N, C-alpha and C positions, 0 to 999 in steps of 0.2 A: 504494500500500500504506500503510495508516494504523496498523496495529497495531505494538506494540513487537516488535523482532526480535532474535534471538540470532545469535552468530557462526555462519556457515555456512548460515543460513536462505536458502532459495531465494526470490529476489525475483520473478523471472519468466523464462520462456524468452527467448532472444535473438530479436529481430524479424528481418524479411526483410533490411533493410539491414545490420544487425549481423552476421547469419550470413554474408552476402556478403563483408563486410570481414574477418571472422575467418577464413574459409576461405582467403582470399589470404594472411593472415598466417601461419597454421599450416602452409601449404604452402611458405612462404618465397618467395612471389611478390610480396610488398609488405611493407615493414617499419614505416614510420611517417610521420607528418605533423608539421609544425612551424610555429608562429608565433613570431617573435622580435621583440621591441620594445626600443627604447632609451629608458630613462626618465631624465628630468632630475630630479635631487635638489634640493629647495628649498634656497636659499642659507642660509636661517636655520637649517636643520638642520646643514649643513656647518660653520657657524661655532660650533656648540655644543661645549663642551669634551669632552662624552661621546659625540660623534658616532660615532667609530670603534667604540667599545664597543657602542653601541646599534643600529648600522645593520643588522647581521645579524638581531638580534631583531625589528626593525621589519619587515624583508622576510619573514622566516619567519612572523611573526604574520599578515601580510597574505596570504601563500600559504595559511596554515592556514584563514583565514576563507573564502577562495575554495573550497578543497577541501571544507570542512565543509558548504558550501551547494551542492555540486555532486554529487548522488548517484551519477552514473555514474563519478565519479573516486574514489569510496569503495567500489566494489564490485569483486569478482574474477569470473572466468569459470570455472565448473566444467565438466569434460568438453569441453574446447575442441575436441578433434579428433573428437568424436562427431557423430551426425546431429542431436542435440538438446542443444546447449550451453545452460547456464542462468547467469543472474546470481545471485551469492550475496552476502549481507551480510557485511561484515568488522567485527569488534568494534573494531579499531584500524588505523590507518595511521601508520607511522613515517616522518616527513618525512626523516629521515637516510637512508632507503633510496631516496628519490626526488629529493632536492634536492642539487645540487652547487654549492659556492661556489668561484669561481675568481678570484684576485686577479691582475690583469695586471701583468707586470713592466715596469720602466722600459725605454724605447727599443723597445718592441714596437709593431707596427702593430695597433691595436685592431680595425680593420675586418677585417684578414686573420685574426686570431685568432677573431673571431666567425664568420666564414664557414667556417673550418676546423672549428669546434665544430659548426655546423649540419650540415656534411658528415658528420662522425663520427656524429652523432645519427641521421642518415638510414640508416646501415648497422648500427646497434646494436639488437639484439633486446631484448625485455622479459623480465625474469626472473620465473618463477613465476606464470603466468597464473591459476592456481587459488588462489593465496594473496596476491597483490598486485594492485592496479589497474595497468593498463598506461599509465603516464605518467611523465615525468621533467621536471624543471626545472633548467636550468643558469643560474646568476647570475654574470655576469662584471663584476667591479668594476674600473673604470678607475683608472689611477694618479692621475689628476686629482681623483678622488673626487666629481666633479660629475655623473657619469652611471653608469648600470648597464645592461647588456644582459641581458634575461631571455629565455631560449630555452625555450619550452614545447613538448615533443614527446610525442606520444601514439600509441597503437595505435588505428587508425581504427575499430575496433569500439566504442570508448568514446564517440566523438563525431565530428562532421564538421568541415569547415573553418570553418564559421561558429561552431562550438563553440570553436575556437581563438581566434577574434576575441572571443567573449563572455568567454573566460577573461581576456584582457588588459583588457577593459572592467571586469570585476569586480575584478581586481587593482589597477587604478588607483584605483577607488572605495574599495577597502579601505585603500589608502595614504593617500588624502585624508582619510578618516573613521576614522583609526586608533583614536583613543580611544573613540569611541562604539560601535565594533564589537568592542572587546576581549572582552566576555563570550562571543562566539560562537566563539572559537578552539577550545575543548574540548581544549587541549593539556594532557597529563599526563605526568609522568616525562620531563622534557626536551622532546623534539620529537615525542612520540607523540600522535596524535589519538585520543581515546577515544570510540568510538561504541557502547559497551556498552548494550544496551537502548534505543537511540535509534530513534525512528520514522523511517523513510526513505520519503519520497514519491517513489518511483522513477518516472522519466518513462516513459510508455508508448511502445511502438513505434507507428509511424504507422498500421499496419493494424488496431491494436487499438482505436482510438477514432474513426477516420473510414473511410468506404467508399472503395474503389478500384474503381469500376465500369469494365468493359471492354466494348467493342462487339464484335459478331461480326466485323466487318471488320478490326478491330485484331488479334484473335486469329488470324484466318485469315492475315493478312499475316505475323505473327510465326512461325506454323507453316510457312508457305511459305519464309521466310528460313532456317529451320533445316533443312528437308528437301529443298529443291530440288537437283537434280543439278548440281553446279558445272561438270561437263564440258559440259553443254548451256547452262547459264545462269551463266557466269563472273562473279564480282564484280570488276569492273575497278578498284574503289577500294581493294581489299585492299592492305595495306602490306607487300608482299612484299620491299620494299627493307630492312626491318628484321626479321630472323629472330627467331623465338621461341626463346630459350635460357634454361634454368633456371640455368645456371652459366656464368661466375662471376656471383654476385649482388653488384653494387657500383654505387652511385649516383654519378653525376657531375652537376655542375650549374654553371651560369653565371648571373650576375645582371646586370641593367641597371637603371639609375635614371633616371627622367625628372623634371626639376624642375617645380615647381608652375606656373611661368609657361608652360612648354611644354605641360604637361597641360591648362591652361585653354584654350590654343589648339586642342589636339586635340579637347577636348570640344565647343568651338564648331563646329569643322569637322564633327564627327559630327552635331550638331544640324542644321547646314545641309544635310547630306546625308541627314537623316532615318534615322540609324542610331545604333549604340551603340559604346562603347569596346570591349566584349568582341567584338562582331561585327567591328570593325576589326582587332583582334588576329588573329582567325582569317584574315582576308583577307591580312594581311601575312605570316603564317606560310606560307600557301599560296603566295604569290609567291616567298618565299625558297626553299621546297622545290622548287617548279617550276623555279626557276633553277639548282638544284644537281643535281637528279635528272632525267635525260632520259626520254623516253617508253619506252625499253626497261626501265626500272626502275619507273616509275610513270606510267601513262597517266591515272589519275584519283586522287582522294584522298577520304578520309573523316575527319571529326574529331568531337569531342564537346564539349558545354558542360555543366558542372555547374550545377544550378539549386537554389537554396535553397527547400525545400518549405514552410518555415514560413509563408509568405504565404498558403497555402491551409488552414492548420490552425487550428481555433478555439481561442480562449483560454477557460479555465474551463469546459470541457465537463462535462456532468452527471456522468460517471464519474470525472472528474479535475478537481474544482472549483478547485484551486489551480495548475493548469498554465497557464503562459504560454510557448508554444513559442518566442517571440521572444527570451526571456532564458534558455532552457534548453539546457544542453549535452547533446546527443543526436544521433542520426543521422537528421536530417530533411532528406534531400537526394535529389534525383532528377537526371535529365539528359535531354538531347536530342542527336541526332546530325545531322550535316550531310554532304552529298555534293557534291563538285565534279566534274562529269562530264567525259568525254573532250573534247567540243568546247570547254568553257570553259577547261580546262587547256591545251589546244592553242592557244587564242586568247591566253592569257597568255604562253605560250612564244614565240609569234610576235612578241611585243613585247619580248622580252628579248634585248638585244645583248651583246656581249662586255664592255661596261662596266656590267653590272647592279649593281655595287657602288656606282655613283655615284648621284646624285639621281634620283628617280623622274621619268620623263617624264610629259607630260600624258596620253598614252594609257595609260601604266601606272597613273597615279592614277585614271583613269576606271574601269579594270578593278578596282582595289582597292576603290573605292566600290561598284561593281557586286557584287563578292563579299561585301562587308559587308552590303549590302542583302539578299542571299539569306540570309545567316546570321540577320540580324535577323528576317526573315519566319519562319524556322524556329523561333526562340526565341519569337516572339510567338504562333505557332500552338500551341506547347506550353503557354504561359502561359494562353492563351484556354481551353484544355481543362480547366485546373485539375487535379483529381485523376483525371479520366477518361482512360482509355487510358494510364495511367502504367506504365512498364516495371516498376516495383516490384511491381505486381500479378501479374506473371508468375512471381514467386518462389514463389507458392503451388503452382505446378506442379513445383517443384524440391525433392524430398525430401532431397537431400544436396548442399549447396553445394560441399563439397570435391570430390565426384565430378564436379560441373559443371565446375570449373576444371581438374581433371585431364584432362577431355575437351577443354577449350578450348585447352590448350597444344599439342595435336596438330594444330590448325588453323592456317592462316596468320593473321597479325595483321590484325585488322579496321581498326584506327584508326592513322592516322599521328600525330595529336596530339590532346591534350585541353586545354581551358582551364577553370580555376576561378578566378573573380575574386571576391574577398571584398568588393569595394566599398570604402567609406570607413570608416576607423577615426577616431573623433572625436579621440582623443589628449588630451582634457581632460575634466574633470568639470564638469557644470553648476554654476555658482556660483564655479568657479575660473577660468573663461574670461576674465572681465574683468580679474582680477588679473594673469594671465599676459600678456595683451595690453598692459597698462600697463607691463610690464617688471618687475613684482614676481615673486618666485619662488614657484612652486607645483609640486606633482608634475604632470608631464605627459609625454607620449610624443612624441619628436621623429623617430622613424623606425619603420617596421613592415616586416616581411618574412614572406612565406608560402612554404613549401617542402613538396613532396611527394616521398617516395622513389620510385624507379623501380618500375614494375610489369612483371612478366614477360609476362603475356598481353595486357595492355591497351595503351593508346596508347604509341607509341615515344617521343614527346616529351610531357612534362607541363609546361604553362605555368601557373604559380601567380602571381596578382597581387593586390596590395592597395595602397591609397593612404591617406595621412594627410590629414585635412582641413586645407587650407591648406599642405600639405607635399608630399613627394615621392610619386611613383608607382613602386613597386618590382615588377619582374617577375623571377621565377626560373624557369629552364628546367632540368628534370632529365631524365636519360636513363640507361639501363643500359649499363655498360661492355661493350665488345665487341659490342654490338647496334647502336648508332648510332655512326658515326664522330665522334670529338671535333671534328674540323675542321668537319664539316657542322653540328653542333649549335651550335658557337660562332659560325659565320657566321649562323645563324638569329637568335641573340641580337644580334649586331652589326647585322644588317639591321633588326631591330625598333627598336633605339635610333636608328639613323641615319634611318630613314624616319619614325619618330614625331617626331623633332626637326624634320624637314622639314615634315611635316603640321602640327605645332604652330606653326611660324613662319608658315606660310601662313594657318592658322586664326585666328591672333591679329590678322591684318590684313584678313580677309575682311569 
C-alpha cells in the first residue's frame, strides 16, 4: 500500500497464515511467542556520567526505530473473531502501553528472574486487538549495569518466529547506529509514535504475491486424511497419551543450554552422518518419549518441523517492489510432518534397558542417526517442492479458521511434538565484529532464547531452538499444564542435554 493512510484505514484482509494464528489466539488455544536476548552494554557508555539518565532513552529510541520500520507491529486487527478479520492502520502507538522496564534488585538471580518473566509473558493475553498491535517488550536491567535482557513477545498473527529473530537483529543495529537513525523514531509527546498520514508499505500475505500450486495427488491425499473412517483405518501415530483440554490454559517450560564447543561437535557429527541438527533433535525426542511411554500409550509417533518460507519468496516482486521477505516481519512460515511407524518405534524400545538415562549405547546411537536421516529426507522432500503442495494452500478451502479449530479440538491430538529452530543469530553488527573480538566494547548479544506458548490442539511438546554465532545453543520445551506430565517433559529436556553432550564429545573427536 503506497498511499497516505488515516487512522482506522483498512490495510488488507489477514492472509491464510495470519487467520490460522489469530483463530488459535481468539479461541485461547495459543497465546504468544517470545524471543529474548541478553545485550552487552558498551563499557564506554557505562562509564559516562549521564549513563543512568540516558540508558532508558537510548533503549526506547532504538525500540521506536524498530517499530517504526516494522508495519505489522504498527497495525491492529479489526473484527478479530469474524470470518474476515482485517489489518487496520493506527495513527499512533504509545510505547508506554507496550514496553516495561524492570530494574533487578540486589542479590536476585538474574537468570531465574528472566525465565520467570518469559513464563509470565507466555500466559498473558494482549489487550485491545482492535486498537493496539499485539506485542510487548520487557527490558530487564541488571544490577551490574553491564547487560540488559530484552524479552520481545508477540501475538503470532503479527509475525512468525523468524520475525522475532529479525526484531533483535534490527534492535541491535538501531543501538549500534543510534545517532544516524535518530530522525526515524517519529516519537511525539513523550513515548508516543506518531504515524498520522504516514504511508505504510504493509507486507503482503504469501498467497497474494506468489502461486501455491497443488497437485491432484496432494489434494486427494489430504481429502482422504480428513474423511477416512478411523474405525477401519486407525492412525496409530495419534498422540492419545496427551489429551486435548481447553482448560486450564497454562504454559510450563524447561530450558537446556549447550555450549559452543559441544555444539560444534554435534554439528560435525551431523555432517558425518549426512543429517541436520533439527533432524537430530527430532530423533532424540523420539527416543526419550519411546523410553517413557510404553506401547499401550503410544505405538507410533508423529511430529512437525516449522520451515521458514522466505527462501522461496522473491524479493522486489512487481506488485511489491520494495519487499525483501528476508528482512520483513510477517508470517512467512510453513511446515512438514514426520511419522515414526510401529516397527521403528518397537525397534527403538527393544534397545532401551532399565538404564536408559545413562549414555546412549552404540545400537541406540545407530537408531538415533537412522531416525535423523528419515527426518532429514522428509525436510529435504518438502524443500525440493518449494511452494508446490504446500499445506498453506489448503487454507483456501477453509472459510472460517475459528470453526476449523473448534472442530479440531474434538479430535485426538495428531502430533506428539513440534520443532522450530530459528538457526543462528549473529549477535553482532557488521563493522562491530572486529572491535568486539579484540576485546573492545560494542553493543552485542551474548545469549538468545526462543519460546512458544503451549497450544491446545496442536503438538503436546513444543521445542523452540536458537543459537548464537560463536555462542550457546538454547532449547526451550513448552507444554500445557495438566496435559503433559511435568516429570515426563522435564526428562525429555534432560535427555536432550545429556545425549547432545555425549554426541558433541564424540563428534569433536571423530
